[in-house]
N, C-alpha and C positions, 0 to 999 in steps of 0.2 A: 462664492462656494468654497468650503473647505473640503478636500478629499481626505477619506480615510487613508491611513498609510497603506493598507492593502489595495486601494485602488491605484495608488501611485506606484507601487511595486508591479501590480499586474499590468499596468500600461506598459512600463520598461521591460517586463518580462515578455510582453508580446512584441514589443519592438526587437528583442533580441532574436526571437525565432520567426516571427512572421510578417511583421509590419516595417516597411520601408520608413526609416526616419532620416537620420543624418547619415547612416550608413546602410548597406544591404543586411537584410536579416540573414540569419543562418540557413533557413530555409531556402532562400535564393542563392545562397553562396553554394549550396550542395546540389540545387536543381540540376538535372541533366549529366551529373557526373557519373561517368562509368567506373568500373572496378579498376580497369586499368589506369584510368586518370586518378582514382583515389589513391592508388599505391604508388604513383610517381613522386620522384623527389628530384629536386634541382642538383645539378652537378655539384660535387664537393660536400653533400650530405649536411649542409648547414641548416636545413628545414626539415620539419616532420612531414609525412605525407598527409594528405587529406584524411585518409582512413585512421591513422594513427591519431589525430587530432580529435576525430569523432569519438574514438574510443576513450580517450583522455577526458573529453566533455561529458561522456556518459558516465564514467567513473565517479566524477564529482557530483553529478546530478542524483545518481543513485544513493550515494553517500548522504546527501542533504536530504532527501526525501524519507530515507530511513530514520534518519534523526528527527526530522520535524513530525514524523508520524509516531514516533516513539516505538519503531520497530528495532529489532536486533541490528547490531551494527555489521555491516557486510565485511567480509574480509579485507584486511588492511594490505595495500600494496606495499612491497618491499621498499620502495622509494617511488618518487614522482616519475622517472623515466619509464618505468614499468606499466604505468598507466597509458602510455603511448603505443603499446605493444598490439601488433596484428598477428594473430595466430591461425587464421583461416584465409582462404582466397575464393574468388569467383563472384560473379555477378550477385547470385542469390544471398550470399553471405554479406555482400557490400550493402545490399538493399535492406537486409536485416538489421545490419548495424545502423543505418540511417533511421529505420523504422523504430529500433530500440531507443535512439537518442530522442526521437520526436514524441515517443510513448511517455518516457520518464519526465520529459518537459512538461507534457499535458498533465500527468499526475501531480507534479509540483504545482503547477497552476492552480489546480483545485484546492491544494494546501494553502497556498498564498491567498487564495480568495477567502478563505476562512479566517485568516489572521485578523485579530482584532487591532484597536489603536494601540494597545500594549505592546505591539510586535517589538518595540525597541526597548522595552522595559523588561530586562531578563534578570531574574532573580538568583539564576544559577551561575555556574563558571562558564567561561567562554563567551562568545558573541551571542547577541540576541537573535532571534529568527529574522527578523527584518534586516539586520546587518548581513547575515549570511546570504541571503536571498539578493540582496544588493550586490554583494561581492561576486555572487555567481553571474549576475547580469553583466557586469563589467568584464568578467572572465570570458563569458560567451562573446562580447563584443571584440575583445582583444584577438581570440583565436579565430573569429570569423574574418577579421582582417587578415590574418595569416593565410586562411583558407583562399581568400580572394587573391592574394599576392601569389601563392603558388599556382592558382589556376592561370593568372596573367602570364606567368614565367613559362607554364607549359602551353599556352596559347588557347586555351579552353575558356576563357572569360571573354565576354562580348566587348567589342571595342566601343559600341555604343548601347547603352541600356535604357530601355523606356520603362518607366515606374510611375505610380499615383502616388 
């Protein structure tokens, strides 16, 4: 049986956020993280905080959602570093940041589900929708690994994990 490209993208999209595969999904990496843990950085500042990374991921998901839905382009960040900025603090704001990330991820899932076989055939300039979705999946996986590493460094990642 041959899958439509959207089915392959959806499967990997779900691995990135919700389903354990070769690595923990983003939702597991963020599970139980307090706002204090989310703002923590290892000594030396060589890593972004979890919250900074969540904001970065949300920024790029929102941009892709707008592009694939044909909506007006959101304001452009001055540079990539700005996408890691955290301007608010507190438990409620942290929970909102995670909820926003999950919400835009779910909205993009609906768009991906509607992609046709031609998702990689793009007549316009730039990347085809399927390429952009796959790129974002890999982007999520990369940054999820960073979040897990930060959690290991701060001691908030379980030493033994049980998953299905």
